[in-house]
MMTF fields as JSON, N, C-alpha, C and O atoms, coordinates in Angstrom:
{
  "mmtfVersion": "1.0.0",
  "mmtfProducer": "UNKNOWN",
  "numBonds": 319,
  "numAtoms": 320,
  "numGroups": 80,
  "numChains": 1,
  "numModels": 1,
  "chainsPerModel": [1],
  "groupsPerChain": [80],
  "chainIdList": ["A"],
  "bondAtomList": [4, 2, 8, 6, 12, 10, 16, 14, 20, 18, 24, 22, 28, 26, 32, 30, 36, 34, 40, 38, 44, 42, 48, 46, 52, 50, 56, 54, 60, 58, 64, 62, 68, 66, 72, 70, 76, 74, 80, 78, 84, 82, 88, 86, 92, 90, 96, 94, 100, 98, 104, 102, 108, 106, 112, 110, 116, 114, 120, 118, 124, 122, 128, 126, 132, 130, 136, 134, 140, 138, 144, 142, 148, 146, 152, 150, 156, 154, 160, 158, 164, 162, 168, 166, 172, 170, 176, 174, 180, 178, 184, 182, 188, 186, 192, 190, 196, 194, 200, 198, 204, 202, 208, 206, 212, 210, 216, 214, 220, 218, 224, 222, 228, 226, 232, 230, 236, 234, 240, 238, 244, 242, 248, 246, 252, 250, 256, 254, 260, 258, 264, 262, 268, 266, 272, 270, 276, 274, 280, 278, 284, 282, 288, 286, 292, 290, 296, 294, 300, 298, 304, 302, 308, 306, 312, 310, 316, 314],
  "bondOrderList": [1, 1, 1, 1, 1, 1, 1, 1, 1, 1, 1, 1, 1, 1, 1, 1, 1, 1, 1, 1, 1, 1, 1, 1, 1, 1, 1, 1, 1, 1, 1, 1, 1, 1, 1, 1, 1, 1, 1, 1, 1, 1, 1, 1, 1, 1, 1, 1, 1, 1, 1, 1, 1, 1, 1, 1, 1, 1, 1, 1, 1, 1, 1, 1, 1, 1, 1, 1, 1, 1, 1, 1, 1, 1, 1, 1, 1, 1, 1],
  "groupList": [{"groupName": "MET", "atomNameList": ["N", "CA", "C", "O"], "elementList": ["N", "C", "C", "O"], "formalChargeList": [0, 0, 0, 0], "bondAtomList": [1, 0, 2, 1, 3, 2], "bondOrderList": [1, 1, 2], "singleLetterCode": "M", "chemCompType": "L-PEPTIDE LINKING"}, {"groupName": "ILE", "atomNameList": ["N", "CA", "C", "O"], "elementList": ["N", "C", "C", "O"], "formalChargeList": [0, 0, 0, 0], "bondAtomList": [1, 0, 2, 1, 3, 2], "bondOrderList": [1, 1, 2], "singleLetterCode": "I", "chemCompType": "L-PEPTIDE LINKING"}, {"groupName": "ASN", "atomNameList": ["N", "CA", "C", "O"], "elementList": ["N", "C", "C", "O"], "formalChargeList": [0, 0, 0, 0], "bondAtomList": [1, 0, 2, 1, 3, 2], "bondOrderList": [1, 1, 2], "singleLetterCode": "N", "chemCompType": "L-PEPTIDE LINKING"}, {"groupName": "ARG", "atomNameList": ["N", "CA", "C", "O"], "elementList": ["N", "C", "C", "O"], "formalChargeList": [0, 0, 0, 0], "bondAtomList": [1, 0, 2, 1, 3, 2], "bondOrderList": [1, 1, 2], "singleLetterCode": "R", "chemCompType": "L-PEPTIDE LINKING"}, {"groupName": "CYS", "atomNameList": ["N", "CA", "C", "O"], "elementList": ["N", "C", "C", "O"], "formalChargeList": [0, 0, 0, 0], "bondAtomList": [1, 0, 2, 1, 3, 2], "bondOrderList": [1, 1, 2], "singleLetterCode": "C", "chemCompType": "L-PEPTIDE LINKING"}, {"groupName": "PRO", "atomNameList": ["N", "CA", "C", "O"], "elementList": ["N", "C", "C", "O"], "formalChargeList": [0, 0, 0, 0], "bondAtomList": [1, 0, 2, 1, 3, 2], "bondOrderList": [1, 1, 2], "singleLetterCode": "P", "chemCompType": "L-PEPTIDE LINKING"}, {"groupName": "TYR", "atomNameList": ["N", "CA", "C", "O"], "elementList": ["N", "C", "C", "O"], "formalChargeList": [0, 0, 0, 0], "bondAtomList": [1, 0, 2, 1, 3, 2], "bondOrderList": [1, 1, 2], "singleLetterCode": "Y", "chemCompType": "L-PEPTIDE LINKING"}, {"groupName": "SER", "atomNameList": ["N", "CA", "C", "O"], "elementList": ["N", "C", "C", "O"], "formalChargeList": [0, 0, 0, 0], "bondAtomList": [1, 0, 2, 1, 3, 2], "bondOrderList": [1, 1, 2], "singleLetterCode": "S", "chemCompType": "L-PEPTIDE LINKING"}, {"groupName": "GLY", "atomNameList": ["N", "CA", "C", "O"], "elementList": ["N", "C", "C", "O"], "formalChargeList": [0, 0, 0, 0], "bondAtomList": [1, 0, 2, 1, 3, 2], "bondOrderList": [1, 1, 2], "singleLetterCode": "G", "chemCompType": "PEPTIDE LINKING"}, {"groupName": "LYS", "atomNameList": ["N", "CA", "C", "O"], "elementList": ["N", "C", "C", "O"], "formalChargeList": [0, 0, 0, 0], "bondAtomList": [1, 0, 2, 1, 3, 2], "bondOrderList": [1, 1, 2], "singleLetterCode": "K", "chemCompType": "L-PEPTIDE LINKING"}, {"groupName": "LEU", "atomNameList": ["N", "CA", "C", "O"], "elementList": ["N", "C", "C", "O"], "formalChargeList": [0, 0, 0, 0], "bondAtomList": [1, 0, 2, 1, 3, 2], "bondOrderList": [1, 1, 2], "singleLetterCode": "L", "chemCompType": "L-PEPTIDE LINKING"}, {"groupName": "HIS", "atomNameList": ["N", "CA", "C", "O"], "elementList": ["N", "C", "C", "O"], "formalChargeList": [0, 0, 0, 0], "bondAtomList": [1, 0, 2, 1, 3, 2], "bondOrderList": [1, 1, 2], "singleLetterCode": "H", "chemCompType": "L-PEPTIDE LINKING"}, {"groupName": "THR", "atomNameList": ["N", "CA", "C", "O"], "elementList": ["N", "C", "C", "O"], "formalChargeList": [0, 0, 0, 0], "bondAtomList": [1, 0, 2, 1, 3, 2], "bondOrderList": [1, 1, 2], "singleLetterCode": "T", "chemCompType": "L-PEPTIDE LINKING"}, {"groupName": "GLU", "atomNameList": ["N", "CA", "C", "O"], "elementList": ["N", "C", "C", "O"], "formalChargeList": [0, 0, 0, 0], "bondAtomList": [1, 0, 2, 1, 3, 2], "bondOrderList": [1, 1, 2], "singleLetterCode": "E", "chemCompType": "L-PEPTIDE LINKING"}, {"groupName": "ALA", "atomNameList": ["N", "CA", "C", "O"], "elementList": ["N", "C", "C", "O"], "formalChargeList": [0, 0, 0, 0], "bondAtomList": [1, 0, 2, 1, 3, 2], "bondOrderList": [1, 1, 2], "singleLetterCode": "A", "chemCompType": "L-PEPTIDE LINKING"}, {"groupName": "TRP", "atomNameList": ["N", "CA", "C", "O"], "elementList": ["N", "C", "C", "O"], "formalChargeList": [0, 0, 0, 0], "bondAtomList": [1, 0, 2, 1, 3, 2], "bondOrderList": [1, 1, 2], "singleLetterCode": "W", "chemCompType": "L-PEPTIDE LINKING"}, {"groupName": "PHE", "atomNameList": ["N", "CA", "C", "O"], "elementList": ["N", "C", "C", "O"], "formalChargeList": [0, 0, 0, 0], "bondAtomList": [1, 0, 2, 1, 3, 2], "bondOrderList": [1, 1, 2], "singleLetterCode": "F", "chemCompType": "L-PEPTIDE LINKING"}, {"groupName": "ASP", "atomNameList": ["N", "CA", "C", "O"], "elementList": ["N", "C", "C", "O"], "formalChargeList": [0, 0, 0, 0], "bondAtomList": [1, 0, 2, 1, 3, 2], "bondOrderList": [1, 1, 2], "singleLetterCode": "D", "chemCompType": "L-PEPTIDE LINKING"}],
  "groupTypeList": [0, 1, 1, 2, 3, 4, 5, 6, 4, 7, 8, 9, 10, 1, 11, 8, 6, 1, 9, 12, 3, 8, 13, 14, 10, 14, 15, 7, 5, 2, 5, 13, 9, 10, 5, 16, 0, 12, 2, 9, 15, 11, 1, 8, 13, 17, 17, 1, 9, 10, 8, 17, 16, 7, 6, 6, 9, 8, 17, 9, 1, 17, 14, 6, 9, 4, 2, 12, 4, 2, 1, 1, 1, 1, 2, 14, 2, 9, 17, 10],
  "groupIdList": [1, 2, 3, 4, 5, 6, 7, 8, 9, 10, 11, 12, 13, 14, 15, 16, 17, 18, 19, 20, 21, 22, 23, 24, 25, 26, 27, 28, 29, 30, 31, 32, 33, 34, 35, 36, 37, 38, 39, 40, 41, 42, 43, 44, 45, 46, 47, 48, 49, 50, 51, 52, 53, 54, 55, 56, 57, 58, 59, 60, 61, 62, 63, 64, 65, 66, 67, 68, 69, 70, 71, 72, 73, 74, 75, 76, 77, 78, 79, 80],
  "secStructList": [7, 7, 7, 7, 5, 7, 6, 6, 6, 7, 7, 5, 3, 3, 3, 3, 3, 3, 3, 3, 1, 1, 1, 7, 7, 3, 3, 7, 1, 7, 7, 1, 7, 7, 7, 6, 6, 1, 7, 6, 6, 7, 7, 7, 6, 6, 7, 3, 3, 7, 1, 7, 7, 7, 6, 6, 6, 7, 3, 3, 3, 3, 3, 3, 3, 3, 6, 6, 6, 7, 7, 3, 3, 3, 7, 7, 7, 6, 6, 7],
  "xCoordList": [97.703, 96.502, 96.866, 97.532, 96.432, 96.652, 95.298, 94.362, 95.206, 93.977, 94.304, 95.374, 93.393, 93.649, 92.86, 93.283, 91.708, 90.819, 90.514, 90.351, 90.441, 90.142, 88.713, 87.793, 88.505, 87.146, 86.323, 85.111, 86.959, 86.26, 85.783, 84.661, 86.655, 86.311, 86.493, 86.204, 86.962, 87.233, 88.415, 88.597, 89.219, 90.423, 91.476, 91.378, 92.483, 93.564, 94.475, 94.846, 94.823, 95.737, 97.146, 97.34, 98.119, 99.527, 100.151, 100.038, 100.813, 101.476, 102.74, 103.496, 102.964, 104.173, 104.392, 103.897, 105.127, 105.483, 105.418, 105.695, 105.052, 105.238, 106.519, 106.617, 107.501, 108.816, 109.174, 108.708, 110.011, 110.531, 111.967, 112.383, 112.701, 114.06, 114.298, 114.335, 114.455, 114.828, 113.689, 113.939, 112.444, 111.323, 110.204, 110.065, 109.407, 108.258, 107.197, 107.019, 106.508, 105.392, 104.157, 104.137, 103.129, 101.942, 100.694, 100.748, 99.577, 98.266, 97.744, 97.905, 97.111, 96.609, 95.235, 94.998, 94.324, 93.041, 93.157, 92.208, 94.301, 94.535, 95.123, 96.215, 94.432, 94.921, 96.044, 96.642, 96.333, 97.346, 98.752, 99.032, 99.628, 101.025, 101.727, 101.326, 102.779, 103.574, 104.406, 104.852, 104.622, 105.483, 106.892, 107.344, 107.576, 108.907, 109.902, 110.682, 109.896, 110.889, 110.462, 111.094, 109.412, 108.956, 109.949, 110.532, 110.129, 110.979, 110.498, 109.294, 111.428, 111.095, 110.331, 109.6, 110.485, 109.859, 108.608, 108.108, 108.105, 106.918, 105.687, 105.414, 104.956, 103.682, 102.634, 102.754, 101.601, 100.559, 99.714, 99.727, 98.99, 98.175, 97.154, 96.934, 96.533, 95.514, 96.061, 95.302, 97.368, 97.984, 98.198, 98.28, 98.285, 98.623, 100.002, 100.192, 100.951, 102.322, 102.343, 101.786, 102.97, 102.967, 104.286, 104.544, 105.114, 106.356, 107.262, 106.987, 108.346, 109.395, 110.56, 111.148, 110.897, 111.802, 113.185, 113.354, 114.156, 115.547, 116.12, 115.838, 116.91, 117.482, 118.301, 118.257, 119.037, 119.909, 119.221, 119.529, 118.3, 117.678, 116.329, 115.924, 115.626, 114.294, 113.341, 113.628, 112.217, 111.258, 110.303, 110.313, 109.481, 108.482, 107.255, 107.331, 106.117, 104.881, 104.222, 104.255, 103.62, 102.934, 101.801, 101.112, 101.618, 100.531, 100.115, 100.891, 98.89, 98.351, 97.816, 97.016, 98.253, 97.827, 96.92, 97.224, 95.808, 94.876, 95.345, 95.61, 95.447, 95.833, 94.759, 95.065, 93.514, 92.408, 92.149, 92.139, 91.939, 91.582, 92.729, 92.564, 93.886, 95.098, 94.977, 95.791, 93.976, 93.877, 94.961, 95.315, 95.477, 96.471, 95.861, 95.339, 95.94, 95.385, 96.54, 97.417, 96.534, 97.596, 96.972, 95.941, 97.591, 97.166, 98.095, 99.266, 97.592, 98.408, 98.727, 99.541, 98.112, 98.368, 99.355, 98.976, 100.627, 101.661, 101.476, 102.119, 100.625, 100.428, 99.479, 99.381, 98.781, 97.838, 98.448, 97.793],
  "yCoordList": [107.458, 106.705, 105.22, 104.713, 104.543, 103.113, 102.423, 102.768, 101.454, 100.682, 99.221, 98.744, 98.511, 97.133, 96.099, 94.947, 96.488, 95.548, 95.999, 97.191, 95.054, 95.31, 95.817, 95.214, 96.911, 97.417, 96.556, 96.745, 95.623, 94.757, 93.451, 93.01, 92.824, 91.5, 91.395, 90.347, 92.448, 92.495, 91.634, 91.368, 91.197, 90.434, 91.324, 92.55, 90.694, 91.419, 92.07, 91.446, 93.332, 94.054, 94.034, 94.173, 93.861, 93.885, 95.143, 95.394, 95.93, 97.152, 96.787, 95.908, 97.468, 97.283, 98.505, 99.59, 98.334, 99.461, 99.069, 97.924, 100.023, 99.924, 100.708, 101.878, 100.072, 100.696, 100.826, 100.063, 101.812, 102.001, 102.508, 103.066, 102.306, 102.814, 103.252, 102.43, 104.546, 105.055, 105.403, 105.938, 105.112, 105.492, 106.038, 105.667, 106.92, 107.476, 106.397, 105.546, 106.443, 105.546, 106.409, 107.331, 106.112, 106.952, 106.106, 105.054, 106.587, 106.038, 106.861, 108.081, 106.192, 106.912, 106.394, 105.186, 107.295, 106.85, 106.411, 105.856, 106.653, 106.339, 104.931, 104.689, 103.993, 102.621, 102.405, 101.329, 103.416, 103.256, 103.245, 103.935, 102.443, 102.395, 103.674, 104.315, 104.04, 105.198, 104.838, 103.697, 105.789, 105.522, 105.136, 105.55, 104.348, 103.831, 104.934, 104.771, 106.026, 107.084, 108.134, 109.187, 107.874, 108.833, 108.884, 107.868, 110.061, 110.255, 109.35, 109.239, 108.7, 107.806, 108.508, 107.86, 109.812, 110.566, 111.307, 112.189, 110.953, 111.608, 111.257, 110.084, 112.271, 112.101, 112.824, 114.025, 112.097, 112.673, 113.696, 113.756, 114.485, 115.567, 115.064, 115.716, 113.923, 113.379, 112.321, 111.732, 112.077, 111.055, 111.566, 112.771, 110.635, 110.97, 110.4, 109.184, 111.272, 110.88, 110.242, 110.803, 109.094, 108.361, 108.455, 107.619, 109.429, 109.595, 110.624, 111.139, 110.924, 111.818, 110.933, 110.261, 110.923, 109.923, 110.452, 111.573, 109.633, 109.916, 108.687, 107.558, 108.89, 107.77, 106.87, 105.648, 107.44, 106.656, 106.163, 105.075, 106.944, 106.585, 105.886, 105.146, 106.097, 105.534, 106.157, 107.222, 105.507, 105.993, 104.867, 103.807, 105.11, 104.137, 104.879, 106.048, 104.183, 104.737, 103.64, 102.466, 104.037, 103.073, 102.39, 103.014, 101.104, 100.338, 99.241, 98.818, 98.8, 97.742, 96.633, 96.894, 95.385, 94.233, 93.356, 93.065, 92.937, 92.047, 90.605, 90.155, 89.879, 88.467, 87.59, 86.515, 88.031, 87.214, 87.4, 86.422, 88.635, 88.864, 89.436, 89.654, 89.682, 90.167, 91.545, 91.913, 92.32, 93.703, 94.531, 94.26, 95.524, 96.43, 97.824, 98.325, 98.437, 99.77, 100.735, 100.51, 101.817, 102.821, 104.157, 104.554, 104.838, 106.186, 107.145, 107.265, 107.823, 108.73, 110.033, 110.814, 110.295, 111.495, 111.143, 110.539, 111.521, 111.171, 111.89, 111.522, 112.894, 113.646, 112.939, 113.351, 111.897, 111.184, 109.935, 109.213],
  "zCoordList": [125.626, 125.87, 125.909, 125.006, 126.94, 127.069, 126.974, 127.696, 126.085, 125.954, 126.216, 125.837, 126.858, 127.245, 126.475, 126.379, 125.917, 125.239, 123.817, 123.555, 122.919, 121.513, 121.368, 121.921, 120.638, 120.431, 119.463, 119.353, 118.768, 117.822, 118.453, 118.207, 119.282, 119.816, 121.334, 121.912, 121.983, 123.426, 123.844, 125.032, 122.883, 123.209, 123.858, 123.815, 124.46, 125.119, 124.072, 123.079, 124.315, 123.431, 124.004, 125.212, 123.13, 123.514, 122.916, 121.717, 123.767, 123.309, 122.549, 122.965, 121.431, 120.642, 119.768, 120.073, 118.689, 117.831, 116.361, 116.003, 115.516, 114.072, 113.813, 114.185, 113.179, 113.018, 111.541, 110.695, 111.263, 109.914, 110.003, 111.018, 108.938, 108.859, 107.414, 106.498, 107.235, 105.921, 104.973, 103.893, 105.347, 104.499, 105.355, 106.521, 104.779, 105.494, 105.657, 104.786, 106.765, 107.018, 107.18, 107.996, 106.405, 106.424, 106.185, 105.548, 106.708, 106.38, 105.222, 105.198, 104.253, 103.082, 102.678, 102.709, 102.298, 101.762, 100.304, 99.75, 99.683, 98.281, 98.163, 98.677, 97.501, 97.412, 96.392, 96.354, 95.567, 94.526, 95.127, 96.106, 94.516, 94.931, 94.495, 93.523, 95.225, 94.826, 93.599, 93.472, 92.698, 91.544, 91.996, 93.064, 91.183, 91.517, 91.869, 92.807, 91.159, 91.361, 92.388, 92.478, 93.161, 94.168, 95.328, 95.706, 95.878, 97.051, 98.186, 98.416, 98.9, 100.018, 101.125, 101.875, 101.241, 102.321, 101.848, 102.546, 100.674, 100.129, 100.959, 101.212, 101.377, 102.073, 101.237, 100.993, 100.795, 99.963, 100.714, 101.943, 99.958, 100.519, 101.541, 102.561, 101.282, 102.18, 103.137, 103.906, 103.097, 103.946, 105.372, 105.609, 106.306, 107.693, 107.977, 107.975, 108.217, 108.525, 109.917, 110.86, 110.049, 111.311, 112.073, 112.939, 111.783, 112.537, 111.915, 110.831, 112.606, 112.116, 111.714, 112.561, 110.444, 109.936, 109.635, 109.155, 109.925, 109.644, 108.945, 109.347, 107.919, 107.187, 108.107, 107.963, 109.039, 109.902, 111.168, 111.655, 111.702, 112.974, 112.821, 113.718, 111.718, 111.564, 112.575, 113.123, 112.825, 113.81, 114.16, 113.534, 115.166, 115.575, 116.069, 116.448, 116.06, 116.594, 117.418, 117.049, 118.546, 119.402, 118.647, 117.84, 118.918, 118.316, 119.293, 120.149, 119.142, 119.993, 119.099, 118.201, 119.339, 118.543, 119.387, 120.543, 118.807, 119.491, 119.332, 118.217, 120.446, 120.412, 119.78, 119.264, 119.812, 119.333, 117.837, 117.089, 117.396, 115.989, 115.153, 113.952, 115.767, 115.081, 114.464, 113.617, 114.872, 114.378, 115.07, 116.217, 114.382, 114.964, 115.009, 114.014, 116.187, 116.4, 116.596, 117.43, 115.817, 115.871, 116.276, 115.734, 117.217, 117.572, 116.837, 117.196, 115.821, 115.009, 115.735, 115.242, 116.893, 117.678, 118.787, 119.79, 118.607, 119.597, 120.927, 121.91, 120.984, 122.222, 123.186, 124.342, 122.758, 123.626, 124.191, 124.943]
}
């Protein structure tokens, strides 16, 4: 899915990526930090995993940043 305008302010969106290397990246409804000794690849029960991660290769997910309001929009469904 390609989007061109911000749904919040109608500003121009720039395509880019959220990237990680060596740790899982996830969206979570839980505001608490993970405990220090938690596995780097731990994904909570209610979390949404945002990629397939490898310690050596890392991963990325498509994202769109608004030039006007600086909001970042991520599509968690890689099939769209």
